[in-house]
Steps between C-alpha positions, in 0.01 A plus 500: 500500500756746364355472148151576632628809680684626192195439281284691747740795509514517121122541491481775762393835362699808589332815619586842366530720804501877482634744751522864400848650497569808709482835322803648676798453261742362760247250626417402142868427443513293819187305408622427147835380631336275759262355238783435255741358759297358792796292618702812583481620858575872500480679833303820543826676587642404161195630317518822700863548399413440135227761517704748708246513780475376856361159593231675699387707200491195276311299763247783532444498123447124509250529787306766309438279198124498449431141406164341574455131426 
């Protein structure tokens, strides 16, 4: 059974998914970091400190990302 499962997984095709990155430089930096290190869990407050802005400002920028799927 295990061999059948492994064989099946080896034959599965991967999909290339595309999501546009934000145009705002700080959000681009956030997105790149998250894509490169998805295991890291960085709080919004930490990002806000890094970018020298408030959490509320950063959250507002994130909410204003125009991304239609």
